[in-house]
TIVO-2410 file (N, C-alpha, C; in nm, 3 decimals):
# residues 191
REC num residu      c1      c2      c3 atome chaine
REC   1      X  -8.363  -0.637   8.895     N      A
REC   1      X  -8.425  -0.509   8.918    CA      A
REC   1      X  -8.550  -0.503   8.830     C      A
REC   2      X  -8.658  -0.460   8.889     N      A
REC   2      X  -8.783  -0.454   8.814    CA      A
REC   2      X  -8.783  -0.334   8.721     C      A
REC   3      X  -8.869  -0.340   8.623     N      A
REC   3      X  -8.878  -0.234   8.525    CA      A
REC   3      X  -8.920  -0.103   8.589     C      A
REC   4      X  -9.014  -0.108   8.681     N      A
REC   4      X  -9.062   0.014   8.749    CA      A
REC   4      X  -8.949   0.074   8.832     C      A
REC   5      X  -8.871  -0.009   8.899     N      A
REC   5      X  -8.761   0.039   8.980    CA      A
REC   5      X  -8.657   0.108   8.891     C      A
REC   6      X  -8.627   0.048   8.774     N      A
REC   6      X  -8.533   0.109   8.680    CA      A
REC   6      X  -8.583   0.245   8.632     C      A
REC   7      X  -8.712   0.253   8.602     N      A
REC   7      X  -8.770   0.379   8.556    CA      A
REC   7      X  -8.758   0.485   8.664     C      A
REC   8      X  -8.781   0.448   8.788     N      A
REC   8      X  -8.771   0.543   8.900    CA      A
REC   8      X  -8.626   0.591   8.915     C      A
REC   9      X  -8.528   0.499   8.906     N      A
REC   9      X  -8.387   0.536   8.919    CA      A
REC   9      X  -8.348   0.631   8.805     C      A
REC  10      X  -8.388   0.599   8.683     N      A
REC  10      X  -8.357   0.685   8.569    CA      A
REC  10      X  -8.423   0.822   8.585     C      A
REC  11      X  -8.547   0.824   8.631     N      A
REC  11      X  -8.617   0.951   8.652    CA      A
REC  11      X  -8.547   1.035   8.757     C      A
REC  12      X  -8.503   0.972   8.865     N      A
REC  12      X  -8.431   1.045   8.971    CA      A
REC  12      X  -8.301   1.103   8.914     C      A
REC  13      X  -8.229   1.024   8.833     N      A
REC  13      X  -8.104   1.073   8.773    CA      A
REC  13      X  -8.133   1.196   8.686     C      A
REC  14      X  -8.239   1.188   8.603     N      A
REC  14      X  -8.271   1.302   8.518    CA      A
REC  14      X  -8.311   1.424   8.599     C      A
REC  15      X  -8.386   1.404   8.706     N      A
REC  15      X  -8.428   1.517   8.790    CA      A
REC  15      X  -8.306   1.581   8.856     C      A
REC  16      X  -8.220   1.496   8.915     N      A
REC  16      X  -8.101   1.549   8.983    CA      A
REC  16      X  -8.010   1.619   8.881     C      A
REC  17      X  -7.986   1.556   8.766     N      A
REC  17      X  -7.902   1.616   8.663    CA      A
REC  17      X  -7.964   1.746   8.612     C      A
REC  18      X  -8.093   1.744   8.592     N      A
REC  18      X  -8.164   1.863   8.543    CA      A
REC  18      X  -8.157   1.977   8.642     C      A
REC  19      X  -8.156   1.946   8.771     N      A
REC  19      X  -8.149   2.051   8.873    CA      A
REC  19      X  -8.006   2.104   8.890     C      A
REC  20      X  -7.908   2.016   8.877     N      A
REC  20      X  -7.770   2.060   8.901    CA      A
REC  20      X  -7.702   2.112   8.776     C      A
REC  21      X  -7.742   2.067   8.658     N      A
REC  21      X  -7.675   2.111   8.535    CA      A
REC  21      X  -7.684   2.262   8.515     C      A
REC  22      X  -7.804   2.323   8.526     N      A
REC  22      X  -7.808   2.469   8.509    CA      A
REC  22      X  -7.722   2.542   8.612     C      A
REC  23      X  -7.717   2.492   8.735     N      A
REC  23      X  -7.635   2.556   8.838    CA      A
REC  23      X  -7.487   2.545   8.803     C      A
REC  24      X  -7.446   2.427   8.754     N      A
REC  24      X  -7.306   2.408   8.716    CA      A
REC  24      X  -7.272   2.495   8.596     C      A
REC  25      X  -7.362   2.501   8.499     N      A
REC  25      X  -7.338   2.584   8.380    CA      A
REC  25      X  -7.329   2.731   8.420     C      A
REC  26      X  -7.417   2.773   8.511     N      A
REC  26      X  -7.415   2.911   8.558    CA      A
REC  26      X  -7.284   2.941   8.631     C      A
REC  27      X  -7.237   2.848   8.713     N      A
REC  27      X  -7.111   2.867   8.786    CA      A
REC  27      X  -6.995   2.878   8.688     C      A
REC  28      X  -6.993   2.793   8.584     N      A
REC  28      X  -6.887   2.801   8.484    CA      A
REC  28      X  -6.891   2.936   8.412     C      A
REC  29      X  -7.012   2.980   8.377     N      A
REC  29      X  -7.026   3.108   8.306    CA      A
REC  29      X  -6.978   3.221   8.396     C      A
REC  30      X  -7.013   3.217   8.524     N      A
REC  30      X  -6.969   3.320   8.619    CA      A
REC  30      X  -6.817   3.320   8.632     C      A
REC  31      X  -6.758   3.200   8.637     N      A
REC  31      X  -6.612   3.191   8.649    CA      A
REC  31      X  -6.546   3.250   8.525     C      A
REC  32      X  -6.603   3.226   8.406     N      A
REC  32      X  -6.546   3.282   8.283    CA      A
REC  32      X  -6.552   3.434   8.284     C      A
REC  33      X  -6.665   3.491   8.327     N      A
REC  33      X  -6.677   3.636   8.327    CA      A
REC  33      X  -6.597   3.699   8.441     C      A
REC  34      X  -6.568   3.620   8.544     N      A
REC  34      X  -6.492   3.673   8.657    CA      A
REC  34      X  -6.341   3.660   8.635     C      A
REC  35      X  -6.298   3.605   8.521     N      A
REC  35      X  -6.155   3.594   8.495    CA      A
REC  35      X  -6.092   3.733   8.499     C      A
REC  36      X  -5.969   3.734   8.539     N      A
REC  36      X  -5.895   3.858   8.555    CA      A
REC  36      X  -5.877   3.931   8.423     C      A
REC  37      X  -5.906   4.060   8.424     N      A
REC  37      X  -5.881   4.147   8.309    CA      A
REC  37      X  -5.736   4.192   8.316     C      A
REC  38      X  -5.654   4.149   8.220     N      A
REC  38      X  -5.512   4.181   8.222    CA      A
REC  38      X  -5.473   4.304   8.142     C      A
REC  39      X  -5.572   4.383   8.103     N      A
REC  39      X  -5.542   4.497   8.016    CA      A
REC  39      X  -5.454   4.603   8.081     C      A
REC  40      X  -5.436   4.596   8.210     N      A
REC  40      X  -5.353   4.696   8.280    CA      A
REC  40      X  -5.223   4.635   8.333     C      A
REC  41      X  -5.189   4.516   8.285     N      A
REC  41      X  -5.072   4.443   8.335    CA      A
REC  41      X  -4.942   4.521   8.325     C      A
REC  42      X  -4.926   4.602   8.221     N      A
REC  42      X  -4.801   4.674   8.200    CA      A
REC  42      X  -4.801   4.815   8.258     C      A
REC  43      X  -4.907   4.854   8.328     N      A
REC  43      X  -4.912   4.990   8.383    CA      A
REC  43      X  -4.791   5.021   8.472     C      A
REC  44      X  -4.740   4.921   8.542     N      A
REC  44      X  -4.626   4.943   8.632    CA      A
REC  44      X  -4.501   4.985   8.556     C      A
REC  45      X  -4.497   4.959   8.426     N      A
REC  45      X  -4.374   4.984   8.351    CA      A
REC  45      X  -4.374   5.115   8.272     C      A
REC  46      X  -4.487   5.185   8.273     N      A
REC  46      X  -4.494   5.310   8.198    CA      A
REC  46      X  -4.394   5.410   8.257     C      A
REC  47      X  -4.313   5.470   8.172     N      A
REC  47      X  -4.216   5.568   8.219    CA      A
REC  47      X  -4.079   5.550   8.158     C      A
REC  48      X  -3.980   5.609   8.222     N      A
REC  48      X  -3.841   5.610   8.174    CA      A
REC  48      X  -3.755   5.520   8.261     C      A
REC  49      X  -3.665   5.445   8.196     N      A
REC  49      X  -3.584   5.346   8.264    CA      A
REC  49      X  -3.439   5.352   8.217     C      A
REC  50      X  -3.348   5.324   8.308     N      A
REC  50      X  -3.208   5.301   8.273    CA      A
REC  50      X  -3.197   5.150   8.250     C      A
REC  51      X  -3.137   5.111   8.137     N      A
REC  51      X  -3.133   4.970   8.099    CA      A
REC  51      X  -2.991   4.916   8.096     C      A
REC  52      X  -2.972   4.800   8.160     N      A
REC  52      X  -2.849   4.722   8.143    CA      A
REC  52      X  -2.891   4.592   8.075     C      A
REC  53      X  -2.833   4.567   7.957     N      A
REC  53      X  -2.872   4.451   7.878    CA      A
REC  53      X  -2.749   4.368   7.847     C      A
REC  54      X  -2.767   4.237   7.850     N      A
REC  54      X  -2.661   4.151   7.800    CA      A
REC  54      X  -2.726   4.042   7.715     C      A
REC  55      X  -2.656   4.010   7.606     N      A
REC  55      X  -2.707   3.908   7.516    CA      A
REC  55      X  -2.597   3.808   7.484     C      A
REC  56      X  -2.638   3.684   7.470     N      A
REC  56      X  -2.545   3.578   7.433    CA      A
REC  56      X  -2.504   3.600   7.288     C      A
REC  57      X  -2.373   3.601   7.263     N      A
REC  57      X  -2.323   3.635   7.130    CA      A
REC  57      X  -2.377   3.541   7.022     C      A
REC  58      X  -2.377   3.411   7.047     N      A
REC  58      X  -2.423   3.313   6.948    CA      A
REC  58      X  -2.513   3.210   7.015     C      A
REC  59      X  -2.643   3.240   7.026     N      A
REC  59      X  -2.735   3.145   7.092    CA      A
REC  59      X  -2.735   3.007   7.026     C      A
REC  60      X  -2.756   2.906   7.108     N      A
REC  60      X  -2.769   2.765   7.066    CA      A
REC  60      X  -2.646   2.714   6.990     C      A
REC  61      X  -2.529   2.770   7.026     N      A
REC  61      X  -2.405   2.725   6.961    CA      A
REC  61      X  -2.308   2.664   7.060     C      A
REC  62      X  -2.343   2.667   7.188     N      A
REC  62      X  -2.253   2.617   7.292    CA      A
REC  62      X  -2.162   2.724   7.348     C      A
REC  63      X  -2.164   2.845   7.291     N      A
REC  63      X  -2.079   2.952   7.339    CA      A
REC  63      X  -2.135   3.010   7.470     C      A
REC  64      X  -2.046   3.067   7.549     N      A
REC  64      X  -2.088   3.133   7.674    CA      A
REC  64      X  -2.044   3.279   7.674     C      A
REC  65      X  -2.012   3.333   7.556     N      A
REC  65      X  -1.967   3.472   7.545    CA      A
REC  65      X  -2.087   3.566   7.540     C      A
REC  66      X  -2.089   3.659   7.636     N      A
REC  66      X  -2.197   3.757   7.646    CA      A
REC  66      X  -2.147   3.895   7.603     C      A
REC  67      X  -2.236   3.974   7.543     N      A
REC  67      X  -2.207   4.113   7.506    CA      A
REC  67      X  -2.299   4.201   7.589     C      A
REC  68      X  -2.243   4.305   7.653     N      A
REC  68      X  -2.323   4.390   7.742    CA      A
REC  68      X  -2.343   4.529   7.683     C      A
REC  69      X  -2.458   4.586   7.716     N      A
REC  69      X  -2.499   4.717   7.667    CA      A
REC  69      X  -2.559   4.798   7.782     C      A
REC  70      X  -2.552   4.928   7.770     N      A
REC  70      X  -2.620   5.018   7.863    CA      A
REC  70      X  -2.692   5.125   7.784     C      A
REC  71      X  -2.806   5.168   7.837     N      A
REC  71      X  -2.883   5.271   7.767    CA      A
REC  71      X  -3.013   5.300   7.838     C      A
REC  72      X  -3.115   5.328   7.759     N      A
REC  72      X  -3.244   5.369   7.815    CA      A
REC  72      X  -3.359   5.292   7.751     C      A
REC  73      X  -3.466   5.287   7.825     N      A
REC  73      X  -3.593   5.233   7.776    CA      A
REC  73      X  -3.702   5.332   7.815     C      A
REC  74      X  -3.790   5.361   7.721     N      A
REC  74      X  -3.905   5.447   7.747    CA      A
REC  74      X  -4.029   5.367   7.709     C      A
REC  75      X  -4.125   5.360   7.802     N      A
REC  75      X  -4.249   5.286   7.777    CA      A
REC  75      X  -4.365   5.384   7.778     C      A
REC  76      X  -4.439   5.387   7.665     N      A
REC  76      X  -4.553   5.477   7.648    CA      A
REC  76      X  -4.683   5.397   7.653     C      A
REC  77      X  -4.781   5.449   7.725     N      A
REC  77      X  -4.913   5.388   7.729    CA      A
REC  77      X  -4.991   5.429   7.604     C      A
REC  78      X  -5.061   5.334   7.544     N      A
REC  78      X  -5.145   5.358   7.427    CA      A
REC  78      X  -5.282   5.297   7.456     C      A
REC  79      X  -5.388   5.358   7.403     N      A
REC  79      X  -5.526   5.307   7.418    CA      A
REC  79      X  -5.564   5.286   7.563     C      A
REC  80      X  -5.525   5.378   7.650     N      A
REC  80      X  -5.561   5.367   7.791    CA      A
REC  80      X  -5.499   5.249   7.862     C      A
REC  81      X  -5.390   5.197   7.809     N      A
REC  81      X  -5.320   5.085   7.873    CA      A
REC  81      X  -5.343   4.953   7.804     C      A
REC  82      X  -5.434   4.946   7.709     N      A
REC  82      X  -5.459   4.819   7.640    CA      A
REC  82      X  -5.354   4.791   7.533     C      A
REC  83      X  -5.260   4.881   7.520     N      A
REC  83      X  -5.143   4.865   7.435    CA      A
REC  83      X  -5.035   4.956   7.491     C      A
REC  84      X  -4.910   4.926   7.459     N      A
REC  84      X  -4.802   5.016   7.494    CA      A
REC  84      X  -4.687   4.996   7.397     C      A
REC  85      X  -4.600   5.095   7.394     N      A
REC  85      X  -4.486   5.090   7.305    CA      A
REC  85      X  -4.360   5.109   7.387     C      A
REC  86      X  -4.264   5.022   7.363     N      A
REC  86      X  -4.135   5.025   7.432    CA      A
REC  86      X  -4.029   5.070   7.332     C      A
REC  87      X  -3.953   5.173   7.369     N      A
REC  87      X  -3.840   5.218   7.288    CA      A
REC  87      X  -3.712   5.189   7.365     C      A
REC  88      X  -3.630   5.103   7.310     N      A
REC  88      X  -3.503   5.063   7.371    CA      A
REC  88      X  -3.389   5.122   7.289     C      A
REC  89      X  -3.293   5.185   7.357     N      A
REC  89      X  -3.176   5.240   7.290    CA      A
REC  89      X  -3.056   5.215   7.380     C      A
REC  90      X  -2.961   5.133   7.330     N      A
REC  90      X  -2.844   5.095   7.409    CA      A
REC  90      X  -2.717   5.101   7.324     C      A
REC  91      X  -2.604   5.110   7.395     N      A
REC  91      X  -2.473   5.108   7.331    CA      A
REC  91      X  -2.385   5.007   7.401     C      A
REC  92      X  -2.298   4.942   7.322     N      A
REC  92      X  -2.205   4.844   7.376    CA      A
REC  92      X  -2.094   4.816   7.278     C      A
REC  93      X  -2.013   4.713   7.304     N      A
REC  93      X  -1.900   4.682   7.216    CA      A
REC  93      X  -1.941   4.652   7.071     C      A
REC  94      X  -2.064   4.607   7.051     N      A
REC  94      X  -2.112   4.578   6.916    CA      A
REC  94      X  -2.176   4.699   6.850     C      A
REC  95      X  -2.172   4.813   6.920     N      A
REC  95      X  -2.226   4.935   6.862    CA      A
REC  95      X  -2.358   4.977   6.923     C      A
REC  96      X  -2.428   5.060   6.849     N      A
REC  96      X  -2.555   5.118   6.891    CA      A
REC  96      X  -2.669   5.026   6.848     C      A
REC  97      X  -2.766   5.004   6.938     N      A
REC  97      X  -2.881   4.919   6.906    CA      A
REC  97      X  -3.009   4.991   6.946     C      A
REC  98      X  -3.107   4.992   6.856     N      A
REC  98      X  -3.239   5.047   6.884    CA      A
REC  98      X  -3.343   4.938   6.861     C      A
REC  99      X  -3.434   4.924   6.955     N      A
REC  99      X  -3.541   4.828   6.941    CA      A
REC  99      X  -3.674   4.890   6.979     C      A
REC 100      X  -3.778   4.835   6.922     N      A
REC 100      X  -3.913   4.881   6.951    CA      A
REC 100      X  -3.999   4.758   6.979     C      A
REC 101      X  -4.082   4.764   7.081     N      A
REC 101      X  -4.172   4.654   7.111    CA      A
REC 101      X  -4.312   4.711   7.123     C      A
REC 102      X  -4.401   4.668   7.037     N      A
REC 102      X  -4.541   4.707   7.043    CA      A
REC 102      X  -4.615   4.594   7.112     C      A
REC 103      X  -4.672   4.624   7.227     N      A
REC 103      X  -4.744   4.522   7.306    CA      A
REC 103      X  -4.893   4.550   7.293     C      A
REC 104      X  -4.967   4.448   7.253     N      A
REC 104      X  -5.112   4.462   7.229    CA      A
REC 104      X  -5.189   4.363   7.316     C      A
REC 105      X  -5.295   4.411   7.380     N      A
REC 105      X  -5.377   4.325   7.466    CA      A
REC 105      X  -5.498   4.276   7.387     C      A
REC 106      X  -5.523   4.145   7.392     N      A
REC 106      X  -5.639   4.083   7.330    CA      A
REC 106      X  -5.741   4.055   7.440     C      A
REC 107      X  -5.849   4.136   7.452     N      A
REC 107      X  -5.942   4.119   7.564    CA      A
REC 107      X  -6.019   3.987   7.560     C      A
REC 108      X  -6.040   3.933   7.442     N      A
REC 108      X  -6.113   3.806   7.433    CA      A
REC 108      X  -6.028   3.690   7.487     C      A
REC 109      X  -5.901   3.687   7.447     N      A
REC 109      X  -5.811   3.581   7.493    CA      A
REC 109      X  -5.750   3.613   7.629     C      A
REC 110      X  -5.758   3.740   7.670     N      A
REC 110      X  -5.695   3.789   7.794    CA      A
REC 110      X  -5.544   3.764   7.792     C      A
REC 111      X  -5.485   3.790   7.674     N      A
REC 111      X  -5.342   3.770   7.656    CA      A
REC 111      X  -5.282   3.888   7.582     C      A
REC 112      X  -5.151   3.901   7.597     N      A
REC 112      X  -5.075   4.005   7.531    CA      A
REC 112      X  -4.993   3.944   7.418     C      A
REC 113      X  -4.973   4.022   7.311     N      A
REC 113      X  -4.875   3.986   7.209    CA      A
REC 113      X  -4.764   4.090   7.217     C      A
REC 114      X  -4.640   4.042   7.217     N      A
REC 114      X  -4.523   4.130   7.220    CA      A
REC 114      X  -4.461   4.125   7.080     C      A
REC 115      X  -4.461   4.239   7.013     N      A
REC 115      X  -4.420   4.247   6.873    CA      A
REC 115      X  -4.294   4.332   6.864     C      A
REC 116      X  -4.180   4.270   6.839     N      A
REC 116      X  -4.050   4.336   6.847    CA      A
REC 116      X  -3.994   4.367   6.708     C      A
REC 117      X  -3.926   4.480   6.696     N      A
REC 117      X  -3.853   4.516   6.575    CA      A
REC 117      X  -3.725   4.586   6.614     C      A
REC 118      X  -3.616   4.553   6.546     N      A
REC 118      X  -3.489   4.622   6.564    CA      A
REC 118      X  -3.471   4.720   6.449     C      A
REC 119      X  -3.402   4.831   6.475     N      A
REC 119      X  -3.387   4.934   6.372    CA      A
REC 119      X  -3.304   4.886   6.254     C      A
REC 120      X  -3.217   4.789   6.275     N      A
REC 120      X  -3.134   4.739   6.164    CA      A
REC 120      X  -3.218   4.661   6.062     C      A
REC 121      X  -3.312   4.581   6.110     N      A
REC 121      X  -3.394   4.500   6.021    CA      A
REC 121      X  -3.520   4.571   5.974     C      A
REC 122      X  -3.576   4.651   6.063     N      A
REC 122      X  -3.695   4.727   6.029    CA      A
REC 122      X  -3.820   4.645   6.006     C      A
REC 123      X  -3.822   4.523   6.058     N      A
REC 123      X  -3.941   4.438   6.044    CA      A
REC 123      X  -3.983   4.386   6.181     C      A
REC 124      X  -4.113   4.374   6.199     N      A
REC 124      X  -4.163   4.317   6.325    CA      A
REC 124      X  -4.147   4.166   6.318     C      A
REC 125      X  -4.088   4.111   6.424     N      A
REC 125      X  -4.065   3.966   6.430    CA      A
REC 125      X  -4.192   3.893   6.473     C      A
REC 126      X  -4.184   3.761   6.473     N      A
REC 126      X  -4.292   3.675   6.520    CA      A
REC 126      X  -4.329   3.718   6.663     C      A
REC 127      X  -4.458   3.747   6.692     N      A
REC 127      X  -4.492   3.790   6.828    CA      A
REC 127      X  -4.485   3.675   6.929     C      A
REC 128      X  -4.444   3.710   7.050     N      A
REC 128      X  -4.458   3.615   7.161    CA      A
REC 128      X  -4.592   3.646   7.226     C      A
REC 129      X  -4.663   3.542   7.268     N      A
REC 129      X  -4.798   3.557   7.322    CA      A
REC 129      X  -4.800   3.501   7.464     C      A
REC 130      X  -4.869   3.573   7.554     N      A
REC 130      X  -4.879   3.522   7.691    CA      A
REC 130      X  -4.955   3.615   7.782     C      A
REC 131      X  -4.932   3.597   7.912     N      A
REC 131      X  -5.006   3.673   8.012    CA      A
REC 131      X  -4.926   3.679   8.142     C      A
REC 132      X  -4.976   3.762   8.233     N      A
REC 132      X  -4.917   3.776   8.366    CA      A
REC 132      X  -4.994   3.691   8.466     C      A
REC 133      X  -4.919   3.628   8.554     N      A
REC 133      X  -4.976   3.557   8.669    CA      A
REC 133      X  -4.883   3.583   8.786     C      A
REC 134      X  -4.941   3.634   8.894     N      A
REC 134      X  -4.865   3.660   9.017    CA      A
REC 134      X  -4.742   3.748   8.994     C      A
REC 135      X  -4.759   3.854   8.913     N      A
REC 135      X  -4.650   3.949   8.891    CA      A
REC 135      X  -4.544   3.905   8.794     C      A
REC 136      X  -4.567   3.794   8.726     N      A
REC 136      X  -4.469   3.740   8.631    CA      A
REC 136      X  -4.537   3.718   8.496     C      A
REC 137      X  -4.481   3.778   8.392     N      A
REC 137      X  -4.535   3.760   8.258    CA      A
REC 137      X  -4.458   3.652   8.185     C      A
REC 138      X  -4.530   3.558   8.123     N      A
REC 138      X  -4.467   3.452   8.045    CA      A
REC 138      X  -4.525   3.456   7.905     C      A
REC 139      X  -4.435   3.462   7.806     N      A
REC 139      X  -4.474   3.479   7.667    CA      A
REC 139      X  -4.395   3.380   7.582     C      A
REC 140      X  -4.463   3.316   7.485     N      A
REC 140      X  -4.401   3.209   7.405    CA      A
REC 140      X  -4.430   3.227   7.257     C      A
REC 141      X  -4.342   3.171   7.176     N      A
REC 141      X  -4.368   3.157   7.033    CA      A
REC 141      X  -4.280   3.047   6.977     C      A
REC 142      X  -4.304   3.018   6.852     N      A
REC 142      X  -4.224   2.921   6.778    CA      A
REC 142      X  -4.178   2.992   6.652     C      A
REC 143      X  -4.047   2.986   6.622     N      A
REC 143      X  -3.996   3.059   6.507    CA      A
REC 143      X  -3.873   2.991   6.450     C      A
REC 144      X  -3.831   3.039   6.335     N      A
REC 144      X  -3.711   2.986   6.270    CA      A
REC 144      X  -3.588   3.059   6.323     C      A
REC 145      X  -3.482   2.982   6.348     N      A
REC 145      X  -3.355   3.039   6.393    CA      A
REC 145      X  -3.243   2.954   6.334     C      A
REC 146      X  -3.157   3.016   6.257     N      A
REC 146      X  -3.046   2.946   6.191    CA      A
REC 146      X  -3.093   2.821   6.116     C      A
REC 147      X  -3.205   2.834   6.045     N      A
REC 147      X  -3.255   2.724   5.963    CA      A
REC 147      X  -3.332   2.617   6.037     C      A
REC 148      X  -3.351   2.633   6.168     N      A
REC 148      X  -3.423   2.535   6.249    CA      A
REC 148      X  -3.543   2.602   6.314     C      A
REC 149      X  -3.643   2.523   6.346     N      A
REC 149      X  -3.758   2.574   6.420    CA      A
REC 149      X  -3.729   2.557   6.568     C      A
REC 150      X  -3.746   2.666   6.642     N      A
REC 150      X  -3.719   2.664   6.787    CA      A
REC 150      X  -3.838   2.721   6.863     C      A
REC 151      X  -3.838   2.701   6.993     N      A
REC 151      X  -3.933   2.766   7.083    CA      A
REC 151      X  -3.862   2.885   7.147     C      A
REC 152      X  -3.939   2.992   7.169     N      A
REC 152      X  -3.888   3.111   7.235    CA      A
REC 152      X  -3.974   3.138   7.358     C      A
REC 153      X  -3.908   3.168   7.469     N      A
REC 153      X  -3.978   3.203   7.594    CA      A
REC 153      X  -3.925   3.338   7.638     C      A
REC 154      X  -4.017   3.430   7.672     N      A
REC 154      X  -3.978   3.562   7.720    CA      A
REC 154      X  -4.048   3.584   7.854     C      A
REC 155      X  -3.969   3.611   7.957     N      A
REC 155      X  -4.021   3.628   8.093    CA      A
REC 155      X  -3.999   3.772   8.138     C      A
REC 156      X  -4.104   3.833   8.193     N      A
REC 156      X  -4.095   3.968   8.250    CA      A
REC 156      X  -4.133   3.957   8.397     C      A
REC 157      X  -4.043   4.003   8.484     N      A
REC 157      X  -4.068   3.996   8.628    CA      A
REC 157      X  -4.057   4.136   8.688     C      A
REC 158      X  -4.164   4.178   8.753     N      A
REC 158      X  -4.161   4.304   8.827    CA      A
REC 158      X  -4.096   4.274   8.962     C      A
REC 159      X  -3.970   4.311   8.976     N      A
REC 159      X  -3.896   4.285   9.100    CA      A
REC 159      X  -3.943   4.380   9.209     C      A
REC 160      X  -3.960   4.508   9.171     N      A
REC 160      X  -4.011   4.610   9.262    CA      A
REC 160      X  -4.071   4.720   9.175     C      A
REC 161      X  -4.121   4.826   9.239     N      A
REC 161      X  -4.177   4.938   9.163    CA      A
REC 161      X  -4.071   5.006   9.077     C      A
REC 162      X  -3.944   4.986   9.112     N      A
REC 162      X  -3.836   5.055   9.042    CA      A
REC 162      X  -3.739   4.962   8.969     C      A
REC 163      X  -3.770   4.832   8.961     N      A
REC 163      X  -3.681   4.737   8.896    CA      A
REC 163      X  -3.762   4.630   8.824     C      A
REC 164      X  -3.732   4.612   8.694     N      A
REC 164      X  -3.799   4.510   8.613    CA      A
REC 164      X  -3.690   4.424   8.548     C      A
REC 165      X  -3.712   4.293   8.548     N      A
REC 165      X  -3.615   4.198   8.495    CA      A
REC 165      X  -3.676   4.126   8.374     C      A
REC 166      X  -3.597   4.112   8.268     N      A
REC 166      X  -3.642   4.047   8.144    CA      A
REC 166      X  -3.545   3.934   8.110     C      A
REC 167      X  -3.598   3.821   8.065     N      A
REC 167      X  -3.514   3.711   8.017    CA      A
REC 167      X  -3.577   3.647   7.896     C      A
REC 168      X  -3.495   3.626   7.795     N      A
REC 168      X  -3.540   3.551   7.678    CA      A
REC 168      X  -3.459   3.423   7.671     C      A
REC 169      X  -3.526   3.311   7.639     N      A
REC 169      X  -3.460   3.182   7.626    CA      A
REC 169      X  -3.504   3.115   7.497     C      A
REC 170      X  -3.415   3.032   7.442     N      A
REC 170      X  -3.446   2.952   7.325    CA      A
REC 170      X  -3.440   2.804   7.363     C      A
REC 171      X  -3.522   2.724   7.294     N      A
REC 171      X  -3.517   2.578   7.309    CA      A
REC 171      X  -3.520   2.518   7.170     C      A
REC 172      X  -3.423   2.431   7.140     N      A
REC 172      X  -3.423   2.363   7.012    CA      A
REC 172      X  -3.454   2.214   7.027     C      A
REC 173      X  -3.504   2.178   7.147     N      A
REC 173      X  -3.541   2.038   7.170    CA      A
REC 173      X  -3.686   2.024   7.216     C      A
REC 174      X  -3.772   2.111   7.166     N      A
REC 174      X  -3.914   2.101   7.197    CA      A
REC 174      X  -3.951   2.147   7.337     C      A
REC 175      X  -3.868   2.227   7.400     N      A
REC 175      X  -3.899   2.281   7.532    CA      A
REC 175      X  -3.848   2.196   7.648     C      A
REC 176      X  -3.770   2.093   7.619     N      A
REC 176      X  -3.713   2.011   7.728    CA      A
REC 176      X  -3.606   2.090   7.803     C      A
REC 177      X  -3.523   2.161   7.728     N      A
REC 177      X  -3.421   2.246   7.791    CA      A
REC 177      X  -3.428   2.385   7.728     C      A
REC 178      X  -3.385   2.484   7.806     N      A
REC 178      X  -3.389   2.624   7.761    CA      A
REC 178      X  -3.253   2.687   7.783     C      A
REC 179      X  -3.210   2.770   7.689     N      A
REC 179      X  -3.086   2.845   7.702    CA      A
REC 179      X  -3.120   2.994   7.706     C      A
REC 180      X  -3.088   3.060   7.817     N      A
REC 180      X  -3.110   3.204   7.829    CA      A
REC 180      X  -3.012   3.275   7.737     C      A
REC 181      X  -3.062   3.373   7.656     N      A
REC 181      X  -2.972   3.441   7.563    CA      A
REC 181      X  -2.988   3.594   7.565     C      A
REC 182      X  -3.080   3.644   7.645     N      A
REC 182      X  -3.104   3.790   7.651    CA      A
REC 182      X  -3.149   3.819   7.793     C      A
REC 183      X  -3.076   3.906   7.863     N      A
REC 183      X  -3.112   3.944   7.999    CA      A
REC 183      X  -3.106   4.097   8.006     C      A
REC 184      X  -3.212   4.157   8.058     N      A
REC 184      X  -3.212   4.302   8.076    CA      A
REC 184      X  -3.270   4.335   8.212     C      A
REC 185      X  -3.211   4.434   8.274     N      A
REC 185      X  -3.263   4.488   8.399    CA      A
REC 185      X  -3.286   4.636   8.379     C      A
REC 186      X  -3.410   4.678   8.403     N      A
REC 186      X  -3.447   4.818   8.391    CA      A
REC 186      X  -3.468   4.878   8.530     C      A
REC 187      X  -3.401   4.991   8.555     N      A
REC 187      X  -3.416   5.064   8.680    CA      A
REC 187      X  -3.484   5.197   8.650     C      A
REC 188      X  -3.593   5.224   8.722     N      A
REC 188      X  -3.672   5.345   8.695    CA      A
REC 188      X  -3.587   5.471   8.715     C      A
REC 189      X  -3.605   5.564   8.622     N      A
REC 189      X  -3.541   5.695   8.631    CA      A
REC 189      X  -3.641   5.788   8.699     C      A
REC 190      X  -3.600   5.848   8.808     N      A
REC 190      X  -3.687   5.940   8.882    CA      A
REC 190      X  -3.710   6.066   8.799     C      A
REC 191      X  -3.834   6.106   8.787     N      A
REC 191      X  -3.869   6.226   8.708    CA      A
REC 191      X  -3.825   6.351   8.782     C      A
***
C-alpha cells in the first residue's frame, strides 16, 4: 500500500469517526436523560393495608418452621412521593411486632433505599438498595447475620391495585442459592 493511499484511508477514518462520534455521544446523552424517573414508584402503595405476614423462625438453619402474624400497614407519602414511611403493626404467637421502613429515592442513581427499624431494637438496619422494573421492585444489600456476612434480597410485587406481595431472602453462599424467610401480603383497606 502506498503512503498516499494510507494517508487517504486514515483521513477517511478520521472524517467518518469525527462525524459519527458526536452523534453517538449525543444519543448516549439523550438515553441517559430519558431514563425512567422512579420517584413515584411507591405511589401505588400509599394508604392503609391489612397485612398477613409470616417469617421463618430461624433463617439459614435448615428449619422450615414459620411464624404467622396479622395486622396493619400504613404507608405515608413524604416529599411529594420521593420518600415514604411504612408503619407495620402485627400480632402473632411471638407477640406484638412494630416495624418502620423509611424509603428514600436517590434521583441521581434512580434508586430507592429501604431503611428498616423494629421497635424492639430501635435502630435502622443496613438499607437495601434497588429499583422497580416492570412492576417489580428488587432491593439488595450485604450484612452480618449470626456472625457471617450474607446477601439480602427484598422483592416487592404489585399484584393488583389492592394486593402487594413482599419477600425477603437470605443467601450465605454468595447469591448462588436463596432462602425465603419473610413473606407478607398486604390487602388494601377501603376508605
